[in-house]
Each structure stands twice: as C-alpha cells, then as structure tokens.
VOLONU-659036 format. One record per residue (C-alpha): y, x, z; residue in one letter. Coordinates in steps of 0.25 Angstrom, whole numbers, padded with zeros to 4 digits, always signed. Each point is the difference from the previous one (the first is absolute). Layout:
BEGIN
YXZA ...
REM end
This chain:
BEGIN
+0281+0262+0622M +0007-0001-0013T -0006-0011-0008Y -0007-0013+0004F -0014-0004-0004K +0005-0012-0007F +0008+0010-0009E -0013+0007-0004A -0001-0005-0014D +0012+0008-0004F +0003+0011+0009V -0008+0010-0007D +0009-0001-0013S +0012-0005+0008L +0002-0010-0012R +0007-0010+0010C +0010+0004+0011I -0007+0001+0013P +0005-0007+0013M +0004+0013+0006I +0010+0003-0012V +0005-0014+0000R +0004+0001+0015L +0007+0013-0003K +0007-0006-0012L +0005-0012+0009D +0004+0010+0011T +0009+0008-0010C +0005-0011-0008G -0006+0003-0014V -0006-0010-0009K -0012+0006-0008L -0006-0008-0011K -0014+0001-0003L +0003+0005-0014A +0009+0011+0005E -0011+0004+0010W -0010+0001-0011N +0009+0010-0007R -0001+0010+0011F -0011+0010+0000T -0011+0000+0010Q +0006+0011+0008A +0013-0007+0001E -0006-0013+0005C -0008+0008+0010Q +0013+0007+0004Q +0006-0014+0003L -0012-0004+0008V +0001+0013+0009E +0015+0002+0001L +0005-0005+0014P +0010-0011+0000C +0001-0004+0014D +0014+0005+0005R +0012+0007-0005E +0001+0009-0007P -0014-0002-0006A +0004-0014-0004I +0011+0005-0008N -0009+0011-0006N -0010-0010-0004Y +0010-0009-0007K +0006+0012-0007A -0014+0004-0005Y -0004-0013-0005V +0013-0003-0006S -0001+0014-0008Q -0014-0004-0005L +0005-0013-0005I +0011+0006-0007I -0008+0011-0006H -0011-0009-0005H +0008-0012-0004T +0014+0005-0003G +0006-0010+0008H +0005-0001+0015E -0009-0006+0010P +0003-0014+0005S +0004+0000+0014L -0003-0010+0011L +0007-0003+0013S -0007+0006+0012V -0003-0010+0011D +0003+0008+0013P -0010-0010+0008H -0011-0003-0010P -0010-0011+0004P -0012+0011+0000W +0007+0007+0011S +0001-0012+0009N -0013+0000+0007D +0004-0012+0009R +0000-0011-0011E -0009-0003-0011T +0008-0002-0013P -0001-0015-0005E -0006+0005-0013S -0012+0007+0007V -0002-0012+0009S +0000-0010-0011I -0009+0008-0009K -0010+0002+0012A +0000-0015+0003T -0003-0003-0014E -0012+0009+0001E -0004-0007+0013G +0004+0012+0009I +0009+0001+0012N +0007+0014+0002I +0005+0000+0014D +0012+0008+0006I -0010+0010+0007A -0007+0003-0013Q +0013+0001-0008W +0005+0010+0011E -0012+0009-0001N +0002+0002-0015L +0006+0012-0005T +0013+0000-0008T -0006+0002-0013I -0011-0011+0003Q +0011-0010+0003R +0008+0005-0013F -0013-0002-0008A -0003-0014+0005L +0015-0004-0002I -0001+0005-0014K -0013-0006-0003L +0006-0014+0003T +0012+0001-0009R +0000-0011-0010S +0001+0010-0012Q -0012+0007+0005H -0014-0003-0004E -0005-0001+0014N -0014+0004-0004N +0000+0010+0011N +0005-0008+0012F -0014-0004+0005L -0006+0014-0002P +0012+0006+0007A -0002-0010+0012L -0014+0005+0001K +0003+0014-0001E +0011-0001+0011F -0010-0007+0009G +0006-0014-0001L -0011-0006-0007L -0015+0001+0004T 
REM end
C-alpha cells in the first residue's frame, strides 16, 4: 500500500506530500516544503513515492534525487535535517507521548499491543498527525483505518 485512505482527497493530484514521501524525507534528512513539492512535475512526485529509501545506498540515492529536484526547481540548496538513528516510529515497544495524549483527548486508549501491531509507516503517520503544527484533521480517520477505532 502506497497511500492511506485518509489521504484520498489529494493523492490523485499529489498536491500535498503523502506520508510515504514524508517518511522517506525524514529517513534521508531532507526538508521539503510544500511550495517546493508543488513545483515538481507529477512524474517527479510519483518518482519520490516509488523510489526506495529504506537502507544504504537507497537512502543516499533518494537524498541526492530530491536534493537535485529542489535545486532544479527552486535554484537553492535543500534544507537538511538531522536524521534520528532511532526515530520514535521505529520503536514498537513504546507509544509516543504525543500519540497517547491526542488519543486520550479523543477518548481513546492505544495499548502497547495495538502499537506493536502497527506498521512503521502507520506509527509514523500517527506521530506526524499529532504534531502541534499539523492540522490533526486526519488523526481519527487514521485510527479508524488502522483498526484502532471501531
């Protein structure tokens, strides 16, 4: 699965950066702004969805490709991020505080067994959907899609 159902309103046009690309960007350490993403062609965006970025040398190749796209379309170097060698979404033994707090606000409890059963990309999505700068509109739809809310 490349996209989540809660992303359905924009994946046909790829007008927003899908979670799969956001995970890859965090993995390779490149910050991609929505304004930069929107300058890419549909084919380039689709390439960023499809290219692997799960281990070396694929991570370096992905970083080089997205960096080249940013330079080509904007004329400036990409902003780089530090890469967490142990990001919270890779830890299936502890639900991050931001996810627990947001779930509790919604009257939901995510136990450790449920968290363990999520895929890496699902855990990544829930973490991203609970960040303060995010709209959080898709948190409940994501919980439902991931089988955490009936």
